[in-house]
C-alpha positions as CSV (number, residue, x, y, z in Angstrom):
1,M,2.4,-45.9,16.9
2,K,-0.3,-43.3,16.1
3,R,-0.3,-41.7,12.7
4,I,-0.7,-37.9,12.3
5,P,-3.9,-37.2,10.5
6,S,-4.1,-35.0,7.4
7,F,-5.5,-31.5,8.0
8,K,-7.5,-29.4,5.5
9,T,-6.7,-26.1,7.2
10,E,-4.1,-24.7,9.7
11,E,-7.0,-24.0,12.1
12,E,-8.0,-27.7,12.0
13,A,-4.4,-28.7,12.8
14,A,-4.2,-26.1,15.6
15,R,-7.4,-27.5,17.2
16,F,-6.0,-31.1,16.9
17,W,-2.7,-30.2,18.5
18,E,-4.4,-28.3,21.4
19,T,-5.9,-31.6,22.5
20,H,-3.2,-34.1,21.6
21,S,0.4,-34.6,22.6
22,F,3.1,-34.6,20.0
23,A,4.9,-37.3,22.0
24,E,2.2,-39.8,20.9
25,Y,2.9,-39.1,17.2
26,A,6.7,-38.6,17.3
27,G,7.3,-42.0,15.6
28,D,5.3,-40.8,12.6
29,T,7.9,-38.0,11.8
30,K,11.2,-37.9,10.2
31,A,14.2,-35.7,10.6
32,A,14.4,-32.7,8.3
33,E,17.5,-31.2,6.9
34,I,17.5,-27.4,7.2
35,Q,20.1,-25.0,6.1
36,F,20.0,-21.3,7.1
37,V,21.6,-18.9,4.6
38,R,22.7,-15.7,6.0
39,K,22.7,-12.8,3.5
40,A,26.1,-11.3,2.9
41,K,26.7,-8.0,4.6
42,K,28.9,-5.2,3.4
43,T,31.1,-3.4,5.9
44,V,30.6,0.4,6.2
45,A,32.9,2.7,8.2
46,L,31.2,5.7,9.9
47,R,32.9,8.4,11.8
48,L,30.9,9.3,14.9
49,D,31.5,11.5,17.8
50,P,32.7,9.5,20.8
51,A,29.8,10.9,22.9
52,D,27.4,9.6,20.3
53,I,29.0,6.2,20.4
54,E,28.8,6.1,24.2
55,T,25.1,7.0,24.0
56,V,24.4,4.3,21.5
57,E,26.3,1.7,23.5
58,A,24.3,2.6,26.7
59,V,21.0,2.4,24.9
60,A,22.0,-0.9,23.3
61,K,23.1,-2.4,26.6
62,K,19.7,-1.5,28.1
63,K,18.1,-3.4,25.2
64,G,20.4,-6.3,25.4
65,L,21.9,-5.7,22.0
66,S,25.3,-4.9,20.6
67,Y,25.6,-1.3,19.6
68,T,26.2,-2.4,16.0
69,A,23.0,-4.5,16.0
70,L,21.1,-1.5,17.4
71,L,22.5,0.8,14.7
72,R,21.6,-1.7,12.0
73,M,18.1,-1.9,13.4
74,W,17.7,1.9,13.5
75,I,19.0,2.3,9.9
76,K,16.5,-0.4,8.7
77,E,13.6,1.3,10.5
78,Q,14.5,4.7,9.0
79,L,14.9,3.2,5.5
80,A,11.4,1.5,5.8
81,K,9.9,4.9,6.9
82,E,11.5,6.6,3.9
83,A,10.3,3.9,1.6
84,R,6.7,4.3,2.8
85,R,6.9,8.1,2.4
86,A,8.2,7.7,-1.1
87,A,5.5,5.3,-2.1
């Protein structure tokens, strides 16, 4: 079993892994326990014209998203723009 060397920089590690296979070093690793924590979301009800909803649904479908995900994305983008303007 080969041992993974210690690297001083990320660039050094990147150069190493460009020329070596991880399969040769897999025995020198251990499983990691990872937990993903999703931020709580609050539900908001909006009244929109049916035509607007149809338009959003069509745009979302073209992008491979749900219409609610697309609306959340647009709101976040606009909030970021407003925050930059206010700064």
